[in-house]
C-alpha positions as CSV (number, residue, x, y, z in Angstrom):
1,M,4.4,-2.0,2.9
2,S,7.7,-3.2,2.0
3,H,9.6,-5.9,4.7
4,R,11.1,-2.1,6.6
5,A,8.2,0.2,5.8
6,L,5.0,1.5,5.0
7,S,3.5,3.7,2.5
8,G,1.7,6.6,3.5
9,L,-2.0,5.7,3.5
10,H,-4.6,7.3,0.6
11,I,-7.9,7.6,1.8
12,I,-10.1,8.0,-0.8
13,P,-13.4,11.2,-1.1
14,P,-16.7,9.4,-0.3
15,K,-18.7,8.8,-3.8
16,Q,-14.8,8.9,-5.7
17,T,-15.1,6.0,-8.2
18,I,-11.0,4.2,-8.8
19,N,-10.5,4.1,-12.4
20,G,-7.5,3.7,-14.2
21,A,-6.5,7.1,-14.0
22,Y,-7.4,8.3,-10.1
23,Y,-5.7,5.0,-9.8
24,R,-2.2,6.9,-11.6
25,D,-3.1,10.3,-10.8
26,N,-3.3,9.8,-7.0
27,I,-2.4,6.4,-5.5
28,L,0.5,5.2,-7.4
29,A,1.9,9.0,-8.4
30,K,1.3,10.3,-5.0
31,T,1.7,7.7,-2.2
32,C,3.4,4.5,-4.0
33,S,6.3,6.9,-5.6
34,D,6.4,8.6,-2.3
35,A,7.3,5.6,-0.6
36,T,9.3,4.5,-3.0
37,N,12.0,7.2,-3.5
38,R,12.2,7.6,0.7
39,T,16.1,6.9,1.5
40,A,16.6,7.2,5.0
41,N,17.3,4.1,7.0
42,I,16.0,5.6,10.3
43,G,12.8,7.3,11.2
44,S,8.8,5.6,11.9
45,I,7.6,3.3,10.0
46,L,5.9,5.6,7.6
47,E,9.4,7.3,7.4
48,G,11.8,5.5,6.7
49,S,13.2,3.2,3.4
50,M,11.0,0.5,1.5
51,L,14.1,-1.0,0.4
52,A,17.9,-1.1,0.9
53,D,17.8,-1.0,-2.9
54,M,15.0,-0.5,-5.0
55,S,16.3,-2.4,-8.0
56,D,15.1,-5.1,-5.5
57,F,11.3,-3.8,-5.5
58,L,9.0,-5.7,-6.6
59,F,5.4,-3.9,-6.9
60,M,2.4,-6.5,-5.9
61,Q,-1.3,-5.7,-6.9
62,D,-4.8,-7.9,-7.5
63,G,-6.3,-8.0,-11.2
64,A,-9.1,-5.4,-10.2
65,P,-9.5,-3.4,-13.8
66,P,-7.7,0.3,-12.5
67,H,-4.4,-2.1,-11.5
68,T,-4.7,-3.9,-15.1
69,A,-5.8,-1.3,-17.5
70,N,-3.1,-0.9,-20.1
71,L,-2.0,2.8,-19.2
72,T,-1.7,1.7,-16.0
73,Q,0.6,-1.4,-17.0
74,R,2.2,1.0,-19.3
75,W,3.0,3.5,-15.5
76,F,4.5,0.7,-14.1
77,V,6.7,-0.5,-16.8
78,E,8.3,3.2,-16.9
79,H,8.6,3.3,-12.7
80,F,9.1,-0.1,-11.3
81,P,12.2,-2.5,-13.3
82,R,10.6,-5.4,-12.0
83,F,6.9,-5.0,-12.4
84,Q,4.9,-8.2,-12.9
85,R,2.8,-7.6,-15.6
86,K,-0.8,-8.3,-15.7
87,V,-0.5,-12.1,-17.2
88,E,2.1,-12.8,-14.5
89,L,0.4,-11.8,-11.3
90,L,-0.1,-14.3,-8.7
91,G,-3.0,-16.0,-7.7
92,N,-4.8,-14.7,-4.8
93,S,-3.9,-17.1,-2.3
94,Q,-3.0,-15.3,1.7
95,D,-0.1,-17.5,1.7
96,L,1.8,-14.7,-1.1
97,N,-0.6,-11.8,-0.4
98,P,0.6,-10.2,2.9
99,I,-1.7,-7.7,2.2
100,E,-4.1,-9.3,3.0
101,N,-2.9,-10.1,6.8
102,L,-1.8,-6.3,7.2
103,W,-5.4,-5.0,6.2
104,S,-7.0,-8.1,8.5
105,M,-4.9,-6.6,12.0
106,L,-5.7,-3.1,10.3
107,K,-9.2,-4.1,11.0
108,D,-8.9,-5.8,14.0
109,C,-7.3,-3.0,15.6
110,V,-10.1,-0.3,14.3
111,G,-12.4,-2.4,15.9
112,Q,-11.4,-2.3,19.1
113,M,-11.5,2.0,19.0
114,A,-14.0,3.6,20.3
115,N,-17.0,3.6,17.4
116,A,-16.3,6.5,15.5
117,T,-19.6,8.7,14.6
118,K,-18.6,11.0,11.6
119,L,-16.5,10.1,8.7
120,E,-13.6,12.4,9.9
121,D,-12.4,10.2,13.0
122,L,-13.2,7.0,11.7
123,I,-10.3,8.2,9.3
124,L,-7.5,9.6,12.1
125,Q,-8.5,6.0,13.4
126,V,-7.7,4.2,11.0
127,K,-4.8,6.4,10.2
128,S,-3.9,6.1,13.3
129,A,-4.1,2.5,13.4
130,W,-2.0,2.3,10.1
131,A,1.4,4.5,11.9
132,D,1.2,1.8,14.6
133,I,1.8,-1.4,12.8
134,D,4.9,-2.6,14.9
135,P,7.9,-2.3,12.3
136,D,8.7,-6.6,13.8
137,I,5.5,-7.5,12.1
138,L,6.1,-6.7,8.7
139,E,9.8,-8.1,8.8
140,F,8.5,-11.6,10.1
141,G,6.2,-11.3,6.8
142,L,3.4,-10.8,9.3
């Protein structure tokens, strides 16, 4: 996410283990790279560019092992010029992590929908809620 747009939402398949290789190959190389390479200044929250100038892009993540793996750290250095290495990660303060606030809003939105009886229905609800996030919320920092 940025103050202008959201990346696509990657749904992790049931029973899938999230290790460094899965994270790099399926989330970073696909979903994240697709989002950061967008250049359109118009379109939906899932189509517009993340930032006007990607040299100002700062990628935040927590300290989960797939995020801090040496190969993942190397991937970031190669793809994001301002990447914060794992020793520089910010604390887990919600004030410093708008992702937590966005996730909370997403859960609240899905929680107000009809109870899904199948996994496919739940996935559709989550994707719908993600696509319907008000862009103004991003602009003002949640």
